[in-house]
PLY file of the C-alpha trace (Angstrom):
ply
format ascii 1.0
element vertex 57
property float x
property float y
property float z
element edge 56
property int vertex1
property int vertex2
end_header
19.48 -4.66 18.94
18.85 -8.70 19.53
15.67 -7.66 21.51
14.05 -6.07 18.58
14.95 -8.57 16.03
11.89 -11.06 16.71
9.39 -8.07 16.65
10.99 -6.98 13.43
10.75 -10.24 11.63
6.87 -10.68 13.08
6.18 -7.25 11.43
7.74 -8.22 8.24
5.80 -11.51 7.87
2.54 -9.88 9.00
2.94 -7.15 5.92
3.93 -9.61 3.21
1.35 -12.20 4.24
-1.21 -9.93 4.23
-0.38 -7.94 0.82
-1.09 -11.41 -0.77
-4.70 -11.76 0.63
-5.26 -8.27 -0.44
-4.27 -8.82 -4.08
-6.20 -11.83 -4.05
-9.27 -10.17 -2.96
-9.02 -7.57 -5.60
-8.71 -9.99 -8.44
-11.47 -11.80 -7.20
-13.56 -8.64 -7.27
-12.92 -8.28 -11.12
-10.31 -6.82 -13.50
-12.10 -3.56 -13.67
-12.41 -3.06 -9.91
-8.66 -3.48 -9.68
-7.98 -0.72 -12.37
-10.60 1.49 -10.43
-8.68 1.01 -7.16
-5.24 1.47 -8.60
-6.20 4.89 -10.45
-7.74 6.02 -7.43
-4.58 5.13 -5.01
-2.33 6.56 -7.80
-4.26 9.77 -7.68
-4.35 10.29 -4.06
-0.50 9.52 -3.87
-0.11 12.29 -6.76
-2.58 14.65 -4.78
-0.70 14.27 -1.68
2.82 14.71 -3.47
1.38 17.97 -4.94
0.01 19.39 -1.49
3.44 18.61 0.17
5.66 19.96 -2.76
3.38 22.45 -4.42
3.30 25.64 -2.01
6.93 26.34 -2.32
7.13 30.12 -3.63
0 1
1 2
2 3
3 4
4 5
5 6
6 7
7 8
8 9
9 10
10 11
11 12
12 13
13 14
14 15
15 16
16 17
17 18
18 19
19 20
20 21
21 22
22 23
23 24
24 25
25 26
26 27
27 28
28 29
29 30
30 31
31 32
32 33
33 34
34 35
35 36
36 37
37 38
38 39
39 40
40 41
41 42
42 43
43 44
44 45
45 46
46 47
47 48
48 49
49 50
50 51
51 52
52 53
53 54
54 55
55 56
């Protein structure tokens, strides 16, 4: 378990640091661009969930 601890820490830091840069980039592009990106991502998530759970008869 101790062997994977540094790798897990690096992965955690890499994902948290890049998300800040992503949010900064979205807000630099403008408010409406951010709204459009959020709507597209939500629509994609809803579509995937409906495909996974929608075919149960």
